[in-house]
C-alpha positions, 0 to 999 in steps of 0.5 A: 461255971454254971449254965443256969442263967444262960437257959433263963435268958434264952427262954426270956428272949424266946418269949420276947421274940414271940411277942414281938412277932405277934405284935408285928403280925397284928400291926400288919393285919390292921394296915391291910384292913385299912388298905382294903377299906380304901380300895373298896371306897375307890371301887365304889366311887368308880362305879358311882361315877360310871352310873352318873350317866342318865337320859340327859347325858345321852341327849347332850352328848351320846358319843361321850357315854360310850363305854359307860353304865347308864341308868334311866329312871322311867322314860317313855318308849318312842317306838317298839322296833321288834322283839329285842329293840326299841327306841326311847324318847330322850326329848320330844324330837330325839329318840335313842336306840336300845337293844335288849339283852337276851335276859331282858328279852326272855323276861318280857316274853315270859311276862307276855309284854310287848312294848309300844310307843308311850309305854314307860320303862326303867332301863339299866345297861351299858352304852356301845358304838352304833354303826350301819353294820350293827343296825343290819345285824339287829335285823338279821338276828331278829331283834328288829322286825323286817322293814323296821331298820329305817326306824332305828334312830341314828346316832353314834351310840346305843344302850344295851339294856341289861335290865328293863322294867315296864311301868 
């Protein structure tokens, strides 16, 4: 008996096995790309859902915005409260408190800008719960000028602005 045929069959089976493994790996790669694209779309939709909050949403229900990212395009400053805080005019009668992030404060200082009532600003940030101890901390940390604590608008929330552009 000869072993020549068995060697050829073994080589053919090895090539077939390598091709099958390569095809399987290619299929797995395509599937993982499709899954990753779906995840990226879902993440982008979630970020956009968070960014849907704006000044009108804050006016309608400021408590519902807590934890959300808010973008406010060009709104009037109701009052400058100090080096790191201001209030914005959500309507003619409703002001909303805004605390500036350290980066935003630094940018205003570098540009030598002081905010006053009537200035127009663009804001981007996240909404947090506001209470009396937080108001007191704003004054003690120098974000709100001494004697201005009573000027911080009341309400269940405030905007921590990561980005502020003065128009």
